[in-house]
C-alpha positions as CSV (number, residue, x, y, z in Angstrom):
1,M,-24.6,-58.1,71.9
2,K,-21.7,-60.5,71.8
3,N,-22.0,-63.7,73.9
4,Y,-19.2,-65.6,75.5
5,A,-18.9,-68.5,77.9
6,L,-16.7,-70.8,79.9
7,L,-17.3,-74.5,79.0
8,G,-16.4,-77.1,81.5
9,Y,-17.6,-79.5,84.1
10,K,-18.2,-78.9,87.8
11,L,-17.5,-75.2,87.7
12,S,-18.7,-74.0,91.1
13,H,-15.2,-72.6,91.8
14,S,-15.1,-70.4,88.7
15,I,-15.2,-66.6,88.8
16,S,-14.4,-66.2,85.1
17,H,-17.8,-64.6,84.4
18,V,-17.1,-62.0,87.1
19,V,-13.7,-61.1,85.6
20,H,-14.9,-60.8,82.0
21,N,-18.2,-59.0,82.7
22,K,-16.4,-56.5,84.9
23,R,-14.0,-55.8,82.1
24,F,-16.8,-55.5,79.5
25,S,-18.6,-53.0,81.8
26,E,-15.4,-50.9,82.4
27,I,-14.8,-50.3,78.7
28,N,-18.5,-50.2,77.6
29,I,-18.4,-53.4,75.5
30,D,-21.8,-54.7,74.6
31,A,-21.0,-58.3,75.6
32,N,-22.0,-60.9,78.2
33,Y,-20.1,-63.9,79.6
34,V,-21.6,-66.9,81.4
35,I,-20.6,-70.1,83.0
36,D,-21.9,-73.1,81.0
37,D,-21.4,-76.3,83.0
38,I,-21.9,-79.2,80.6
39,G,-21.3,-82.8,79.9
40,I,-18.9,-84.0,77.2
41,E,-21.8,-84.9,74.9
42,E,-22.9,-81.2,74.8
43,L,-19.5,-79.8,74.0
44,K,-19.6,-79.9,70.2
45,T,-23.0,-78.2,70.1
46,R,-22.3,-75.5,72.7
47,L,-19.1,-74.3,70.9
48,R,-21.2,-72.9,68.1
49,Q,-23.8,-71.2,70.3
50,Y,-21.4,-68.4,71.4
51,D,-19.2,-65.8,69.7
52,G,-16.3,-67.2,71.6
53,V,-15.6,-69.5,74.6
54,N,-13.0,-70.4,77.1
55,V,-12.6,-74.1,77.7
56,T,-11.6,-75.6,81.1
57,I,-11.4,-78.8,83.0
58,P,-11.8,-81.5,81.7
59,Y,-12.2,-80.5,78.0
60,K,-9.0,-78.6,76.9
61,Q,-7.8,-81.6,74.9
62,S,-11.1,-83.2,74.0
63,V,-12.3,-80.0,72.3
64,V,-9.6,-80.1,69.7
65,P,-11.4,-82.5,67.2
66,F,-14.4,-80.2,67.1
67,L,-12.5,-77.2,65.9
68,D,-11.9,-76.1,62.3
69,S,-8.4,-74.8,62.8
70,L,-5.8,-74.2,65.5
71,S,-3.1,-71.6,66.2
72,D,0.4,-72.9,65.7
73,E,1.0,-72.9,69.5
74,A,-2.3,-74.7,70.3
75,R,-1.5,-77.3,67.7
76,T,2.0,-77.9,69.1
77,I,0.8,-78.1,72.7
78,G,-2.3,-80.1,72.0
79,S,-4.5,-78.1,74.4
80,V,-7.0,-75.3,73.7
81,N,-8.5,-73.0,76.3
82,T,-9.9,-70.2,74.0
83,V,-12.1,-70.6,70.9
84,L,-13.1,-67.8,68.5
85,N,-16.3,-68.4,66.4
86,T,-15.9,-66.3,63.3
87,D,-18.4,-66.7,60.5
88,G,-19.2,-70.2,61.7
89,K,-15.5,-71.3,61.8
90,L,-14.1,-72.4,65.1
91,I,-10.5,-71.4,65.7
92,G,-8.7,-72.8,68.8
93,Y,-6.0,-70.9,70.7
94,N,-4.0,-71.4,73.9
95,T,-3.9,-68.3,76.1
96,D,-2.9,-70.4,79.2
97,I,0.7,-70.2,78.1
98,A,0.8,-66.4,78.4
99,G,-0.8,-66.6,81.9
100,F,1.6,-69.3,83.0
101,K,4.7,-67.4,81.7
102,Y,3.4,-64.3,83.7
103,I,3.3,-66.1,87.1
104,V,6.6,-67.9,86.5
105,D,8.3,-64.6,85.9
106,K,6.4,-62.9,88.8
107,V,7.5,-65.5,91.4
108,G,11.1,-65.5,90.0
109,A,11.2,-69.2,89.2
110,N,13.6,-70.7,86.5
111,L,12.2,-73.5,84.4
112,S,15.6,-74.6,83.1
113,G,16.2,-76.7,86.2
114,R,14.6,-79.8,87.7
115,V,10.8,-79.4,87.5
116,L,8.0,-81.6,88.9
117,I,4.6,-81.2,87.3
118,L,1.6,-82.5,89.2
119,G,-1.0,-83.8,86.8
120,N,-1.1,-84.7,83.1
121,G,-4.3,-83.0,81.9
122,G,-4.9,-80.1,79.5
123,V,-3.2,-77.3,81.4
124,A,-0.3,-79.6,82.2
125,Q,0.4,-79.9,78.5
126,T,1.0,-76.2,78.4
127,V,3.3,-76.3,81.4
128,I,5.2,-79.2,80.0
129,Y,5.6,-77.4,76.7
130,L,7.0,-74.2,78.2
131,T,9.3,-76.1,80.6
132,L,10.8,-78.2,77.9
133,L,11.2,-75.0,75.8
134,C,13.2,-73.5,78.7
135,G,15.4,-76.6,78.9
136,G,14.0,-78.0,82.1
137,E,14.3,-81.6,83.3
138,V,10.7,-82.6,83.5
139,A,9.0,-85.2,85.8
140,V,5.3,-85.6,85.6
141,A,3.2,-87.1,88.4
142,S,0.3,-89.0,87.0
143,R,-2.4,-91.3,88.3
144,K,-2.2,-93.3,85.0
145,K,0.7,-95.4,84.0
146,C,2.6,-93.6,81.3
147,A,5.8,-94.8,79.6
148,S,8.6,-92.2,80.2
149,S,10.0,-90.6,77.0
150,K,13.4,-89.1,76.2
151,N,12.2,-85.7,77.5
152,I,9.7,-86.5,80.2
153,K,9.9,-88.9,83.1
154,F,6.6,-90.1,84.5
155,I,6.3,-91.0,88.2
156,D,3.6,-92.0,90.6
157,Y,2.3,-89.7,93.4
158,N,4.1,-91.7,96.1
159,T,7.4,-91.0,94.4
160,A,6.3,-87.3,93.9
161,N,6.0,-86.9,97.7
162,N,9.7,-87.2,98.1
163,Y,10.9,-85.8,94.8
164,V,13.7,-83.2,95.2
165,C,13.7,-80.5,92.5
166,D,13.9,-76.8,91.8
167,V,10.2,-76.1,91.0
168,V,6.9,-77.9,91.7
169,I,3.9,-76.9,89.6
170,N,0.4,-78.1,90.6
171,C,-1.7,-78.6,87.4
172,T,-4.4,-80.7,89.2
173,P,-7.7,-79.5,90.6
174,V,-6.9,-81.1,93.9
175,G,-7.3,-78.5,96.6
176,M,-9.7,-76.4,94.6
177,Y,-12.9,-75.0,96.1
178,P,-15.0,-76.7,97.6
179,N,-12.4,-79.4,98.5
180,I,-10.0,-77.0,100.0
181,D,-8.4,-79.3,102.5
182,E,-7.1,-81.8,99.9
183,T,-3.6,-81.9,98.5
184,P,-2.2,-83.7,95.5
185,V,1.0,-84.5,97.5
186,C,1.6,-84.3,101.2
187,D,5.1,-82.7,101.1
188,L,7.3,-80.5,98.9
189,H,11.1,-80.5,98.4
190,C,11.7,-77.6,96.1
191,K,12.7,-73.9,95.9
192,Y,9.6,-72.7,94.2
193,Y,6.0,-73.8,94.3
194,I,3.5,-72.7,91.6
195,D,-0.2,-73.6,92.1
196,L,-2.5,-72.9,89.1
197,I,-5.5,-73.0,91.4
198,Y,-6.9,-69.5,92.2
199,N,-9.9,-70.5,94.4
200,P,-9.0,-70.6,97.2
201,L,-6.4,-67.8,96.8
202,K,-4.1,-70.0,98.9
203,T,-4.4,-73.8,98.8
204,R,-3.4,-76.1,101.6
205,L,-0.3,-77.1,99.6
206,S,0.6,-73.4,99.2
207,E,0.4,-73.1,103.0
208,I,2.7,-76.1,103.4
209,A,5.2,-74.4,101.0
210,E,5.1,-71.2,103.1
211,T,5.8,-73.0,106.3
212,K,8.9,-74.6,104.7
213,G,10.2,-71.3,103.4
214,I,9.4,-72.2,99.8
215,K,8.6,-69.2,97.6
216,S,5.2,-69.7,96.1
217,I,2.5,-68.2,94.0
218,G,-1.2,-69.1,93.2
219,G,-3.1,-69.0,90.0
220,M,-5.0,-65.7,90.2
221,D,-2.7,-63.7,87.9
222,M,-2.7,-66.6,85.4
223,L,-6.5,-66.5,85.4
224,I,-6.4,-62.8,84.7
225,V,-3.8,-62.8,82.0
226,Q,-5.3,-65.7,80.0
227,A,-8.7,-64.0,80.3
228,L,-7.3,-60.7,78.9
229,E,-5.5,-62.6,76.1
230,S,-8.8,-64.3,75.3
231,E,-10.5,-60.9,75.0
232,K,-7.7,-59.7,72.7
233,I,-8.5,-62.7,70.4
234,W,-12.3,-62.2,70.5
235,L,-12.5,-58.4,70.4
236,G,-9.1,-57.0,69.7
237,L,-8.8,-55.5,73.2
238,D,-5.3,-54.7,74.3
239,Y,-4.2,-54.5,77.9
240,G,-1.3,-53.5,80.1
241,E,0.2,-54.3,83.5
242,D,-2.2,-51.9,85.2
243,D,-5.2,-53.8,83.8
244,I,-3.8,-57.1,85.1
245,E,-3.2,-55.7,88.6
246,R,-6.6,-54.0,88.7
247,M,-8.5,-57.0,87.6
248,A,-6.6,-59.3,89.9
249,E,-7.3,-57.1,92.8
250,Y,-11.0,-57.0,91.9
251,A,-11.2,-60.8,91.5
252,R,-9.4,-61.4,94.9
253,G,-12.0,-59.2,96.5
254,E,-14.8,-61.2,94.9
255,L,-13.4,-64.4,96.5
256,G,-13.3,-62.6,99.9
């Protein structure tokens, strides 16, 4: 049996095990997927205890030094969410980018305009990378003081509350289960709102977006696509649009 896991910290919100184990069962793959909630001191050891892992908050960047090699995309982005253990060699990949591209296209947003990214963690690096690739004007809201560069403007959250732009993307865990009444900002001034959180299906900030007539999407489809891309790396399993829709519907049902 192949063994896979999600490595991260404070993972009570996660349904990754439900998604992967459902898929393994559907196609009769002898594999199991578990949630492994660990501290940073356990990360290096745990990586080698599985045939492959997904990596989530807060380890997508800190996992990089423990890997033997990286895909070109993961190296450029500096963030890894999928690791393949092959013959004792750990190879890091970024499948978040495929999931993020999918929901951007689904909601109809254009990243070539003025884009506000909430958060500056691991998944935010993927979002920043794709937005810059699309020619977007990037502002990043961060709790830490960061010097703005030629391509990225860093702002504080007070400024972010009144920032006028085309797209706002929430890359923070603020508003995630169980703290579902929290929001990273209290207002939105944009045409599109993309929330990478999938639990709950609709965050408080997504609800605010809807009341203002802002077109929005949550992170469920991103979860599914990055998961299917991970299985493609681990097991060579291909997938299509019908697989994405079926697995997303199943996952939404699991969240009630």
